[in-house]
DSSP file (Angstrom, degrees, kcal/mol; ACC not computed):
  #  RESIDUE AA STRUCTURE BP1 BP2  ACC     N-H-->O    O-->H-N    N-H-->O    O-->H-N    TCO  KAPPA ALPHA  PHI   PSI    X-CA   Y-CA   Z-CA
    1    1 A M              0   0    0      0, 0.0     2,-0.1     0, 0.0     3,-0.1   0.000 360.0 360.0 360.0 129.4  168.1  275.5  203.4
    2    2 A S        -     0   0    0      1,-0.1     2,-0.1    92,-0.1   141,-0.0  -0.407 360.0 -94.2 -81.1 157.7  171.4  275.6  205.2
    3    3 A A        -     0   0    0     -2,-0.1   140,-0.4     1,-0.1     2,-0.3  -0.364  39.4-133.4 -68.1 149.4  173.6  272.6  205.7
    4    4 A L        -     0   0    0     87,-1.0     2,-0.7    88,-0.3    90,-0.1  -0.672  24.8 -97.0-102.6 159.1  173.2  270.7  209.0
    5    5 A S        +     0   0    0    136,-1.1     8,-0.4    -2,-0.3     2,-0.3  -0.668  58.4 138.7 -82.0 117.9  176.0  269.5  211.2
    6    6 A V        -     0   0    0     -2,-0.7     6,-0.2     6,-0.1   139,-0.1  -0.884  37.4-146.6-149.8 125.7  177.0  265.9  210.7
    7    7 A D    >   -     0   0    0      4,-1.5     3,-2.2    -2,-0.3    85,-0.1  -0.223  35.2 -88.3 -89.4-178.2  180.7  265.1  210.9
    8    8 A G  T 3  S+     0   0    0      1,-0.3    -1,-0.1     2,-0.1    80,-0.0   0.725 128.3  54.7 -61.6 -22.9  182.7  262.6  209.0
    9    9 A E  T 3  S-     0   0    0      2,-0.1    -1,-0.3    69,-0.0    70,-0.2   0.402 120.6-108.9 -90.1   1.9  182.0  260.0  211.8
   10   10 A G    <   +     0   0    0     -3,-2.2    67,-1.9     1,-0.3     2,-0.2   0.634  64.4 154.3  83.5  14.6  178.3  260.6  211.3
   11   11 A R  E     +A   76   0A   0     65,-0.2    -4,-1.5    63,-0.0     2,-0.3  -0.557   9.3 154.5 -80.1 140.7  177.8  262.5  214.6
   12   12 A F  E     -A   75   0A   0     63,-2.2    63,-2.5    -2,-0.2     2,-0.3  -0.944  21.4-157.0-153.4 170.5  174.8  264.9  214.9
   13   13 A A  E     +A   74   0A   0    131,-0.5   128,-2.7    -8,-0.4     2,-0.3  -0.959  24.5 123.7-148.9 162.9  172.6  266.4  217.6
   14   14 A G  E     -AB  73 140A   0     59,-2.1    59,-3.0    -2,-0.3     2,-0.6  -0.978  57.6 -59.2 168.9-172.2  169.1  268.0  217.9
   15   15 A Y  E     -A   72   0A   0    124,-1.7    57,-0.2    -2,-0.3   124,-0.2  -0.886  28.9-174.8-101.5 123.2  165.7  267.9  219.6
   16   16 A A  E    S+     0   0A   0     55,-2.8     2,-0.3    -2,-0.6    85,-0.3   0.666  79.2   8.0 -85.2 -20.1  163.7  264.8  219.2
   17   17 A S  E     -A   71   0A   0     54,-0.8    54,-2.4   120,-0.1     2,-0.4  -0.976  66.4-145.1-157.9 150.8  160.7  266.4  221.0
   18   18 A V  E >   -A   70   0A   0     -2,-0.3     3,-0.8    52,-0.2    11,-0.5  -0.980  25.2-120.8-124.3 133.3  159.8  269.8  222.3
   19   19 A F  T 3  S+     0   0    0     50,-2.3    11,-0.2    -2,-0.4     3,-0.1  -0.423  85.7   9.6 -75.9 144.1  157.8  270.4  225.4
   20   20 A G  T 3  S+     0   0    0      9,-2.8     2,-0.4     1,-0.2    -1,-0.2   0.551  95.8 117.0  74.0   9.8  154.5  272.3  225.5
   21   21 A K    <   -     0   0    0     -3,-0.8     8,-0.6     8,-0.3     2,-0.3  -0.898  66.1-117.6-114.3 141.3  154.0  272.5  221.7
   22   22 A L  B     -C   28   0A   0     -2,-0.4     6,-0.2     6,-0.2     2,-0.2  -0.576  28.5-153.9 -76.0 130.0  151.2  270.9  219.7
   23   23 A D    >   -     0   0    0      4,-2.5     3,-1.8    -2,-0.3   112,-0.2  -0.491  33.9 -97.3 -96.8 175.5  152.3  268.3  217.2
   24   24 A D  T 3  S+     0   0    0    110,-2.6   111,-0.1     1,-0.3    -1,-0.1   0.634 122.0  58.9 -68.2 -13.4  150.4  267.3  214.0
   25   25 A G  T 3  S-     0   0    0      2,-0.1    -1,-0.3   109,-0.1   110,-0.1   0.413 120.4-104.5 -93.7   1.0  148.9  264.3  215.8
   26   26 A G  S <  S+     0   0    0     -3,-1.8    91,-1.9     1,-0.3     2,-0.3   0.607  78.4 130.6  87.8  13.1  147.2  266.5  218.5
   27   27 A D  E     - d   0 117A   0     89,-0.2    -4,-2.5    91,-0.1     2,-0.4  -0.726  41.3-162.3-101.0 150.5  149.6  265.6  221.2
   28   28 A I  E     -Cd  22 118A   0     89,-2.4    91,-2.8    -2,-0.3     2,-0.4  -0.975  16.1-144.2-128.2 115.4  151.5  268.0  223.6
   29   29 A V  E     - d   0 119A   0     -8,-0.6    -9,-2.8   -11,-0.5    -8,-0.3  -0.677  17.9-145.7 -82.3 129.5  154.5  266.4  225.4
   30   30 A M    >   -     0   0    0     89,-2.5     3,-2.0    -2,-0.4     4,-0.2  -0.645  28.0 -87.9 -95.8 150.9  154.9  267.8  228.9
   31   31 A P  T 3  S+     0   0    0      0, 0.0    -1,-0.1     0, 0.0    37,-0.1  -0.287 115.2  24.6 -55.3 137.4  158.2  268.4  230.7
   32   32 A G  T >> S+     0   0    0     35,-0.2     3,-0.8    -3,-0.1     4,-0.5   0.378  81.7 124.6  89.3  -3.4  159.3  265.2  232.5
   33   33 A A  T <4 S+     0   0    0     -3,-2.0    89,-2.5     1,-0.2     4,-0.3   0.776  79.2  39.3 -61.6 -27.2  157.4  262.9  230.2
   34   34 A F  T 3> S+     0   0    0     -4,-0.2     4,-2.8    87,-0.2     5,-0.3   0.568  89.4  95.7 -97.6 -10.3  160.6  260.9  229.4
   35   35 A R  H <> S+     0   0    0     -3,-0.8     4,-2.0     1,-0.2     5,-0.2   0.891  87.4  40.2 -52.3 -55.0  162.2  260.9  232.8
   36   36 A K  H  X S+     0   0    0     -4,-0.5     4,-2.2     1,-0.2    -1,-0.2   0.916 116.3  50.3 -65.4 -43.6  161.0  257.5  234.1
   37   37 A S  H  >>S+     0   0    0     85,-0.4     4,-3.4    -4,-0.3     5,-0.6   0.917 111.5  47.6 -61.8 -44.7  161.5  255.7  230.8
   38   38 A L  H  X5S+     0   0    0     -4,-2.8     4,-1.3     1,-0.2    -1,-0.2   0.866 110.9  52.9 -65.7 -35.0  165.0  257.0  230.4
   39   39 A G  H  <5S+     0   0    0     -4,-2.0    -1,-0.2    -5,-0.3    -2,-0.2   0.884 119.2  34.2 -65.5 -38.7  165.8  256.0  233.9
   40   40 A L  H  <5S+     0   0    0     -4,-2.2    -2,-0.2    -5,-0.2    -3,-0.2   0.904 131.4  28.8 -82.1 -44.4  164.6  252.5  233.4
   41   41 A R  H  X5S-     0   0    0     -4,-3.4     4,-0.5    -5,-0.2    -3,-0.2   0.849  89.9-158.2 -88.8 -38.4  165.6  251.9  229.7
   42   42 A G  T ><< -     0   0    0     -4,-1.3     3,-0.7    -5,-0.6     4,-0.2   0.044  40.5 -74.4  72.4 167.2  168.7  254.2  229.4
   43   43 A R  G >4 S+     0   0    0      1,-0.2     3,-1.3     2,-0.2    18,-0.3   0.794 124.7  67.8 -69.7 -28.3  169.9  255.5  226.1
   44   44 A H  G 34 S+     0   0    0      1,-0.3    -1,-0.2    -3,-0.1    -2,-0.1   0.766 101.7  46.5 -66.2 -25.0  171.4  252.1  225.0
   45   45 A R  G << S+     0   0    0     -3,-0.7     2,-0.7    -4,-0.5    -1,-0.3   0.377  90.7  91.0-101.0   4.5  168.0  250.5  224.7
   46   46 A V  S <  S-     0   0    0     -3,-1.3    15,-0.4    -4,-0.2    80,-0.3  -0.904  76.0-141.5 -96.0 117.7  166.4  253.4  222.7
   47   47 A K  E     -e  126   0A   0     78,-1.8    80,-2.7    -2,-0.7     2,-0.6  -0.473   6.2-136.5 -85.7 149.1  167.0  252.6  219.1
   48   48 A M  E     +eF 127  59A   0     11,-0.7    10,-2.0    78,-0.2    11,-0.9  -0.926  37.4 169.8-101.8 115.5  167.9  255.0  216.2
   49   49 A L  E     -eF 128  57A   0     78,-1.4    80,-2.4    -2,-0.6     2,-0.5  -0.713  36.2-117.3-119.7 169.4  165.8  254.1  213.2
   50   50 A F  E >  S-eF 129  53A   0      6,-1.3     3,-1.7     3,-0.5    80,-0.2  -0.963  94.9 -15.2-108.0 123.3  165.0  255.5  209.8
   51   51 A Q  T 3  S-     0   0    0     78,-2.4    -1,-0.2    -2,-0.5    79,-0.1   0.790 117.4 -70.1  56.2  34.0  161.4  256.5  209.3
   52   52 A H  T 3  S+     0   0    0      1,-0.2    -1,-0.3    77,-0.1    78,-0.1   0.664  93.4 146.2  62.0  18.6  160.3  254.4  212.4
   53   53 A D  E X   -F   50   0A   0     -3,-1.7     3,-2.5     3,-0.2    -3,-0.5  -0.781  43.2-155.3 -91.2 114.6  161.1  251.2  210.5
   54   54 A P  E 3  S+     0   0A   0      0, 0.0    -1,-0.1     0, 0.0    -2,-0.1   0.679  96.1  60.0 -63.7 -15.1  162.4  248.5  212.9
   55   55 A K  E 3  S+     0   0A   0      1,-0.2    -2,-0.0    -5,-0.1    -6,-0.0   0.413  98.0  65.3 -87.3   2.1  164.2  246.9  209.9
   56   56 A E  E <   +     0   0A   0     -3,-2.5    -6,-1.3    -6,-0.1     2,-0.2  -0.412  59.1 164.7-124.5  57.1  166.2  250.1  209.4
   57   57 A P  E     +F   49   0A   0      0, 0.0    -8,-0.2     0, 0.0    27,-0.2  -0.570   5.4 172.5 -68.9 137.7  168.5  250.7  212.4
   58   58 A V  E     -     0   0A   0    -10,-2.0    20,-2.5    -2,-0.2     2,-0.3   0.465  50.9 -27.6-127.7  -5.6  171.0  253.4  211.3
   59   59 A G  E     -FG  48  77A   0    -11,-0.9   -11,-0.7    18,-0.3     2,-0.3  -0.958  61.0 -86.7-179.1-163.9  173.0  254.3  214.3
   60   60 A V  E     - G   0  76A   0     16,-2.3    16,-2.6    -2,-0.3     2,-0.5  -0.953  29.6-119.2-134.5 152.6  173.3  254.7  218.1
   61   61 A W  E     - G   0  75A   0    -15,-0.4    14,-0.3   -18,-0.3     3,-0.1  -0.829  19.8-175.8 -93.6 124.8  172.4  257.4  220.6
   62   62 A D  E    S+     0   0A   0     12,-2.5     2,-0.3    -2,-0.5    13,-0.2   0.747  75.7  11.8 -87.3 -28.7  175.3  258.8  222.6
   63   63 A A  E     + G   0  74A   0     11,-2.0    11,-2.6   -20,-0.1     2,-0.4  -0.979  56.4 174.9-151.8 136.8  173.2  261.0  224.8
   64   64 A I  E     + G   0  73A   0     -2,-0.3     2,-0.3     9,-0.2     9,-0.2  -0.955  24.5 148.3-139.4 120.5  169.5  261.4  225.4
   65   65 A R  E     - G   0  72A   0      7,-2.5     7,-2.6    -2,-0.4     2,-0.3  -0.998  42.3-119.9-154.4 151.0  168.3  263.9  228.0
   66   66 A E  E     + G   0  71A   0     -2,-0.3     2,-0.2     5,-0.2     5,-0.2  -0.705  32.5 172.4 -85.1 140.3  165.5  266.3  228.9
   67   67 A D        -     0   0    0      3,-2.4   -35,-0.2    -2,-0.3     0, 0.0  -0.668  54.9 -79.3-127.7-167.9  166.3  269.9  229.3
   68   68 A D  S    S+     0   0    0     -2,-0.2     3,-0.1     1,-0.2    -2,-0.0   0.623 128.7  44.1 -72.9  -9.4  164.0  272.8  229.8
   69   69 A Y  S    S-     0   0    0      1,-0.3   -50,-2.3   -51,-0.1     2,-0.3   0.790 120.1 -74.8-101.4 -36.9  163.1  272.9  226.1
   70   70 A G  E    S-A   18   0A   0    -52,-0.3    -3,-2.4    -5,-0.1     2,-0.8  -0.933  73.3 -24.9 173.1-151.4  162.6  269.3  225.2
   71   71 A L  E     -AG  17  66A   0    -54,-2.4   -55,-2.8    -2,-0.3   -54,-0.8  -0.841  56.6-161.4-100.0 102.8  164.3  266.0  224.5
   72   72 A W  E     -AG  15  65A   0     -7,-2.6    -7,-2.5    -2,-0.8     2,-0.4  -0.676  10.6-173.2 -86.5 134.1  167.9  266.7  223.4
   73   73 A V  E     -AG  14  64A   0    -59,-3.0   -59,-2.1    -2,-0.3     2,-0.4  -0.963  17.7-168.3-130.6 147.5  169.7  263.9  221.6
   74   74 A E  E     +AG  13  63A   0    -11,-2.6   -12,-2.5    -2,-0.4   -11,-2.0  -0.993  26.1 166.5-131.1 125.5  173.3  263.3  220.3
   75   75 A G  E     -AG  12  61A   0    -63,-2.5   -63,-2.2    -2,-0.4     2,-0.4  -0.804  30.0-137.0-138.4 175.9  173.8  260.4  218.0
   76   76 A R  E     -AG  11  60A   0    -16,-2.6   -16,-2.3    -2,-0.3   -65,-0.2  -0.985  17.2-137.4-139.7 122.4  176.1  258.7  215.6
   77   77 A L  E     - G   0  59A   0    -67,-1.9     2,-0.9    -2,-0.4   -18,-0.3  -0.546  26.5-120.4 -74.1 144.5  175.3  257.0  212.3
   78   78 A V    >   -     0   0    0    -20,-2.5     3,-2.0    -2,-0.2     7,-0.3  -0.794  20.5-156.8 -90.5 108.4  177.0  253.7  211.7
   79   79 A G  T 3  S+     0   0    0     -2,-0.9     6,-0.2     1,-0.3    -1,-0.2   0.733  86.5  64.4 -60.1 -26.9  179.0  254.3  208.5
   80   80 A E  T 3  S+     0   0    0      4,-0.1    -1,-0.3    -3,-0.1     3,-0.1   0.624  85.3  85.7 -74.2 -11.4  179.1  250.6  207.5
   81   81 A V  S <> S-     0   0    0     -3,-2.0     4,-2.2   -23,-0.2     3,-0.4  -0.813  77.0-143.9 -90.9 119.2  175.3  250.6  207.1
   82   82 A P  H  > S+     0   0    0      0, 0.0     4,-2.1     0, 0.0     5,-0.2   0.875  99.4  50.2 -52.9 -43.0  174.5  251.7  203.6
   83   83 A R  H  > S+     0   0    0      1,-0.2     4,-2.5     2,-0.2     5,-0.1   0.902 110.1  51.6 -62.2 -40.0  171.3  253.6  204.6
   84   84 A A  H  > S+     0   0    0     -3,-0.4     4,-2.4    -6,-0.3    -1,-0.2   0.899 108.5  50.0 -65.0 -40.9  173.3  255.4  207.4
   85   85 A E  H  X S+     0   0    0     -4,-2.2     4,-1.6    -7,-0.3    -1,-0.2   0.906 111.7  48.5 -64.9 -40.3  176.0  256.5  205.0
   86   86 A A  H  X S+     0   0    0     -4,-2.1     4,-2.4    -5,-0.2    -2,-0.2   0.910 110.9  51.4 -63.9 -41.5  173.3  257.9  202.6
   87   87 A L  H  X S+     0   0    0     -4,-2.5     4,-3.2     1,-0.2     5,-0.3   0.882 103.6  58.0 -63.4 -38.5  171.6  259.6  205.6
   88   88 A R  H  X S+     0   0    0     -4,-2.4     4,-2.2     1,-0.2    -1,-0.2   0.927 110.7  43.2 -56.6 -44.8  174.9  261.2  206.6
   89   89 A R  H  X S+     0   0    0     -4,-1.6     4,-1.5     2,-0.2    -2,-0.2   0.911 114.5  49.4 -67.9 -42.3  175.2  262.8  203.1
   90   90 A L  H  <>S+     0   0    0     -4,-2.4     5,-2.3     2,-0.2     6,-0.9   0.902 112.5  47.7 -64.9 -41.4  171.5  263.8  203.1
   91   91 A I  H ><5S+     0   0    0     -4,-3.2     3,-1.4     1,-0.2   -87,-1.0   0.930 108.7  54.5 -64.0 -45.2  171.7  265.4  206.5
   92   92 A A  H 3<5S+     0   0    0     -4,-2.2   -88,-0.3    -5,-0.3    -1,-0.2   0.829 111.7  44.9 -58.7 -33.0  174.9  267.3  205.6
   93   93 A K  T 3<5S-     0   0    0     -4,-1.5    -1,-0.3   -90,-0.2    -2,-0.2   0.482 114.8-115.8 -89.7  -3.8  173.1  268.8  202.6
   94   94 A G  T < 5S+     0   0    0     -3,-1.4    -3,-0.2    -4,-0.5     3,-0.1   0.624  81.0 123.0  80.6  12.1  169.9  269.6  204.6
   95   95 A A  S   <S+     0   0    0     -5,-2.3     2,-0.4     1,-0.2    -4,-0.2   0.798  78.7  28.7 -78.1 -28.8  167.7  267.2  202.6
   96   96 A V        +     0   0    0     -6,-0.9    -2,-0.2    -9,-0.2    -1,-0.2  -0.998  64.8 142.6-131.6 127.5  166.7  265.3  205.7
   97   97 A D        +     0   0    0     33,-0.4    43,-2.8    -2,-0.4     2,-0.2   0.372  32.0 116.4-145.6   4.1  166.5  267.0  209.1
   98   98 A G  E     -HI 130 139A   0     32,-1.4    32,-2.2    41,-0.2     2,-0.3  -0.511  38.6-165.2 -86.1 148.7  163.5  265.6  211.0
   99   99 A L  E     -H  129   0A   0     39,-2.1    36,-0.3    36,-0.3     2,-0.3  -0.962   9.7-179.3-125.4 147.5  163.5  263.7  214.2
  100  100 A S  E     -H  128   0A   0     28,-1.9    28,-3.2    -2,-0.3     2,-0.3  -0.997  19.7-129.9-150.7 142.0  160.5  261.8  215.6
  101  101 A I  E     -H  127   0A   0     -2,-0.3     2,-0.5   -85,-0.3    26,-0.2  -0.719   7.0-155.1 -98.0 143.3  159.8  259.7  218.7
  102  102 A G  E     +H  126   0A   0     24,-3.4    23,-2.7    -2,-0.3    24,-1.9  -0.979  37.4 143.4-112.5 123.0  158.4  256.2  218.9
  103  103 A F  E     -H  124   0A   0     -2,-0.5     2,-0.4    21,-0.2    21,-0.2  -0.920  49.1-119.4-152.1 169.2  156.7  255.5  222.2
  104  104 A R  E     -H  123   0A   0     19,-1.8    19,-3.0    -2,-0.3     2,-0.3  -0.985  38.3-119.4-115.4 131.2  153.9  254.0  224.2
  105  105 A T  E     +H  122   0A   0     -2,-0.4    17,-0.2    17,-0.2     3,-0.1  -0.542  35.1 170.7 -72.3 129.5  151.7  256.3  226.2
  106  106 A V  E    S+     0   0A   0     15,-2.4     2,-0.4     1,-0.3    16,-0.2   0.788  70.3   9.6-103.2 -47.3  151.8  255.6  229.9
  107  107 A K  E    S+H  121   0A   0     14,-2.3    13,-2.3   -74,-0.1    14,-2.0  -0.982  71.7 152.0-141.5 126.8  149.9  258.6  231.3
  108  108 A S  E     -H  119   0A   0     -2,-0.4     2,-0.3    11,-0.2    11,-0.2  -0.965  21.4-155.2-146.0 161.6  148.0  261.3  229.4
  109  109 A T  E     -H  118   0A   0      9,-1.8     9,-3.0    -2,-0.3     2,-0.4  -0.947   2.0-158.4-135.0 158.5  145.1  263.6  230.0
  110  110 A R  E     -H  117   0A   0     -2,-0.3     7,-0.2     7,-0.2     3,-0.1  -0.991  15.3-144.6-138.4 128.7  142.6  265.3  227.7
  111  111 A A  S    S-     0   0    0      5,-0.7     2,-0.3    -2,-0.4    -1,-0.1   0.901  79.8 -23.6 -61.5 -43.1  140.7  268.5  228.7
  112  112 A N  S >  S-     0   0    0      4,-0.1     3,-0.9    -3,-0.1    -1,-0.1  -0.890  83.8 -74.2-154.9-177.4  137.6  267.4  226.8
  113  113 A R  T 3  S+     0   0    0     -2,-0.3    -2,-0.0     1,-0.3    -1,-0.0   0.875 132.3  34.7 -55.9 -41.3  136.5  265.2  224.0
  114  114 A E  T 3  S+     0   0    0      2,-0.0    -1,-0.3    -4,-0.0    -3,-0.0   0.479  98.6 110.8 -92.6  -3.6  137.9  267.6  221.3
  115  115 A G  S <  S-     0   0    0     -3,-0.9     2,-0.2     1,-0.1     0, 0.0  -0.177  75.5 -95.9 -71.7 164.1  140.9  268.7  223.4
  116  116 A H        -     0   0    0      1,-0.1    -5,-0.7   -89,-0.0     2,-0.5  -0.484  38.7-112.0 -77.8 149.0  144.5  268.0  222.7
  117  117 A R  E     -dH  27 110A   0    -91,-1.9   -89,-2.4    -2,-0.2     2,-0.6  -0.702  23.8-151.0 -85.2 128.4  146.1  265.1  224.5
  118  118 A R  E     -dH  28 109A   0     -9,-3.0    -9,-1.8    -2,-0.5     2,-0.8  -0.893   8.7-146.4-100.1 123.8  148.8  266.0  227.1
  119  119 A L  E     +dH  29 108A   0    -91,-2.8   -89,-2.5    -2,-0.6   -11,-0.2  -0.816  25.8 167.9 -94.7 111.8  151.5  263.3  227.5
  120  120 A W  E    S+     0   0A   0    -13,-2.3     2,-0.3    -2,-0.8   -12,-0.2   0.744  71.5  14.7 -94.6 -30.0  152.7  263.3  231.1
  121  121 A E  E     + H   0 107A   0    -14,-2.0   -15,-2.4   -87,-0.1   -14,-2.3  -0.964  67.4 176.8-149.0 131.0  154.6  260.0  230.9
  122  122 A V  E     - H   0 105A   0    -89,-2.5     2,-0.8    -2,-0.3   -85,-0.4  -0.955  30.8-129.8-131.3 152.1  155.7  258.0  227.9
  123  123 A D  E     - H   0 104A   0    -19,-3.0   -19,-1.8    -2,-0.3     2,-0.5  -0.892  31.9-146.0 -99.4 104.1  157.7  254.8  227.4
  124  124 A L  E     + H   0 103A   0     -2,-0.8   -21,-0.2   -21,-0.2     3,-0.1  -0.603  29.8 164.7 -79.7 121.0  160.3  255.8  224.8
  125  125 A W  E     -     0   0A   0    -23,-2.7   -78,-1.8    -2,-0.5     2,-0.3   0.798  60.5  -7.4-102.2 -41.9  161.2  253.0  222.4
  126  126 A E  E     -eH  47 102A   0    -24,-1.9   -24,-3.4   -80,-0.3     2,-0.4  -0.988  46.5-143.9-155.8 158.4  163.0  254.6  219.5
  127  127 A I  E     -eH  48 101A   0    -80,-2.7   -78,-1.4    -2,-0.3     2,-0.3  -0.997  28.1-159.2-128.1 125.6  163.9  257.9  217.9
  128  128 A S  E     -eH  49 100A   0    -28,-3.2   -28,-1.9    -2,-0.4     2,-0.6  -0.763  22.0-129.3-109.3 149.0  163.9  258.1  214.2
  129  129 A I  E     +eH  50  99A   0    -80,-2.4   -78,-2.4    -2,-0.3     2,-0.3  -0.867  46.5 178.1 -85.8 124.4  165.4  260.3  211.5
  130  130 A V  E     - H   0  98A   0    -32,-2.2   -32,-1.4    -2,-0.6   -33,-0.4  -0.877  43.5-135.4-133.3 160.4  162.5  261.2  209.4
  131  131 A T  S    S+     0   0    0     -2,-0.3   -34,-0.3     1,-0.3    -1,-0.1   0.892 103.0  25.4 -77.3 -44.0  161.6  263.2  206.3
  132  132 A F  S    S-     0   0    0    -34,-0.1    -1,-0.3   -36,-0.1     2,-0.1  -0.882  79.2-158.2-127.2  98.3  158.4  264.7  207.9
  133  133 A P        -     0   0    0      0, 0.0   -33,-0.1     0, 0.0  -109,-0.1  -0.467  20.0-135.6 -76.1 147.6  158.3  264.9  211.7
  134  134 A M  S    S+     0   0    0      1,-0.2  -110,-2.6    -2,-0.1     2,-0.8   0.848 102.4  56.2 -66.2 -34.2  155.0  265.1  213.6
  135  135 A M  S >  S-     0   0    0    -36,-0.3     3,-2.2  -112,-0.2   -36,-0.3  -0.887  79.5-156.1-100.5 108.5  156.5  267.8  215.7
  136  136 A D  T 3  S+     0   0    0     -2,-0.8    -1,-0.1     1,-0.3  -113,-0.1   0.786  91.8  54.6 -58.2 -29.1  157.8  270.5  213.3
  137  137 A L  T 3  S+     0   0    0     -3,-0.1     2,-1.2  -119,-0.1    -1,-0.3   0.526  80.6 100.4 -83.7  -5.0  160.3  271.8  215.9
  138  138 A A    <   +     0   0    0     -3,-2.2   -39,-2.1  -122,-0.2     2,-0.3  -0.683  58.8 139.0 -83.6  97.4  161.9  268.3  216.3
  139  139 A R  B     -I   98   0A   0     -2,-1.2  -124,-1.7   -41,-0.2     2,-0.3  -0.932  62.8 -97.4-141.0 156.9  164.9  268.7  214.1
  140  140 A I  B     -B   14   0A   0    -43,-2.8  -126,-0.3    -2,-0.3   -41,-0.0  -0.637  56.6-109.8 -70.5 133.4  168.6  268.0  213.7
  141  141 A A    >   -     0   0    0   -128,-2.7  -136,-1.1    -2,-0.3     3,-0.9  -0.449  26.3-120.2 -74.0 135.2  170.3  271.2  214.8
  142  142 A P  T 3  S-     0   0    0      0, 0.0  -138,-0.2     0, 0.0    -1,-0.1  -0.533  90.8  -2.9 -71.5 138.4  172.1  273.3  212.2
  143  143 A H  T 3  S+     0   0    0   -140,-0.4     2,-0.4    -2,-0.2  -139,-0.1   0.844 102.0 127.3  52.3  41.9  175.8  273.8  212.7
  144  144 A Q    <   +     0   0    0     -3,-0.9  -131,-0.5  -131,-0.1    -1,-0.2  -0.942  31.9 176.8-135.7 113.0  175.8  271.8  216.0
  145  145 A L    >   -     0   0    0     -2,-0.4     3,-1.8     3,-0.2  -133,-0.1  -0.868  45.9 -86.0-108.3 149.7  178.0  268.9  216.9
  146  146 A P  T 3  S+     0   0    0      0, 0.0    -1,-0.1     0, 0.0     3,-0.1  -0.203 111.2  14.8 -53.3 138.1  178.0  267.2  220.3
  147  147 A G  T 3  S+     0   0    0      1,-0.1     2,-1.0    -3,-0.0     4,-0.0   0.413  90.6 116.7  81.5  -1.3  180.2  268.9  222.9
  148  148 A K  S <  S-     0   0    0     -3,-1.8    -3,-0.2     1,-0.2     5,-0.1  -0.752 107.1 -56.2-105.1  87.0  180.7  272.2  221.0
  149  149 A S  S  > S+     0   0    0     -2,-1.0     4,-2.2     1,-0.1     5,-0.2   0.882  81.3 166.9  41.4  50.6  179.0  274.8  223.2
  150  150 A A  H  >  +     0   0    0      1,-0.2     4,-2.8     2,-0.2     5,-0.2   0.869  65.9  55.5 -61.0 -41.1  175.8  272.7  223.1
  151  151 A R  H  > S+     0   0    0      1,-0.2     4,-2.2     2,-0.2    -1,-0.2   0.928 110.0  45.3 -62.2 -45.4  174.1  274.5  225.9
  152  152 A L  H  > S+     0   0    0      1,-0.2     4,-2.4     2,-0.2    -1,-0.2   0.929 114.0  49.4 -62.2 -45.9  174.5  277.9  224.3
  153  153 A E  H  X S+     0   0    0     -4,-2.2     4,-2.6     1,-0.2    -2,-0.2   0.902 111.2  49.1 -61.9 -41.6  173.4  276.6  220.9
  154  154 A R  H  X S+     0   0    0     -4,-2.8     4,-2.6     2,-0.2    -1,-0.2   0.903 110.6  51.1 -65.1 -40.4  170.3  275.0  222.4
  155  155 A S  H  X S+     0   0    0     -4,-2.2     4,-2.3    -5,-0.2    -2,-0.2   0.918 111.9  46.7 -62.4 -43.5  169.4  278.2  224.2
  156  156 A L  H  X S+     0   0    0     -4,-2.4     4,-2.6     2,-0.2    -2,-0.2   0.916 112.1  50.5 -64.2 -42.6  169.7  280.2  221.0
  157  157 A A  H  X S+     0   0    0     -4,-2.6     4,-2.2     1,-0.2    -2,-0.2   0.907 111.1  49.0 -62.4 -41.4  167.7  277.6  219.1
  158  158 A A  H  X S+     0   0    0     -4,-2.6     4,-1.9     2,-0.2    -1,-0.2   0.915 111.7  48.7 -64.1 -43.1  164.9  277.7  221.7
  159  159 A A  H  X S+     0   0    0     -4,-2.3     4,-2.2     1,-0.2    -2,-0.2   0.908 111.9  48.9 -64.0 -41.6  164.8  281.5  221.7
  160  160 A M  H  X S+     0   0    0     -4,-2.6     4,-2.1     1,-0.2    -1,-0.2   0.881 108.4  53.8 -66.0 -38.2  164.7  281.6  217.9
  161  161 A A  H  X S+     0   0    0     -4,-2.2     4,-0.6     1,-0.2    -1,-0.2   0.903 111.1  45.5 -63.8 -40.7  161.9  279.0  217.8
  162  162 A V  H >< S+     0   0    0     -4,-1.9     3,-0.9     1,-0.2    -2,-0.2   0.909 112.1  52.2 -67.6 -41.9  159.8  281.1  220.2
  163  163 A F  H 3< S+     0   0    0     -4,-2.2    -2,-0.2     1,-0.2    -1,-0.2   0.855 105.1  55.6 -61.5 -37.7  160.5  284.3  218.3
  164  164 A K  H 3<        0   0    0     -4,-2.1    -1,-0.2     1,-0.2    -2,-0.2   0.647 360.0 360.0 -72.9 -16.0  159.4  282.7  214.9
  165  165 A Q    <<        0   0    0     -3,-0.9    -1,-0.2    -4,-0.6    -2,-0.1   0.492 360.0 360.0 -77.6 360.0  156.0  281.8  216.3
């Protein structure tokens, strides 16, 4: 496993959700699902947690936005928080790399009883750094720091993800 990008200030980036892909819970997030929530809540009110635990805030989100691939995030771990400092080291070594969204479903559809749920609108509450993400493609990006040719790197990552399937 290669090392992931997290700098000395704890900054990292990656995809918290990927559009049109089935997660382990049977959900498929559709493009635009976060638009309204992000417009109302903004990035400042979306919390960065560890393992979805509200008692474990570990940082802040500097950017959260939808692109054509999914929900791209750029965040910063708070070094004065012991868990965050440990996470910075674990991320740098590739030991923890998952991202996962915490949300309330606003609008969804299901083709039939056994069909997968398509999430058309969600109220995004938090994004967690996790050991095992429900969406396998929701990961901290390798060798990617915010602002360093991010668009090119995201495009390459998206192309590689499609190629690997």
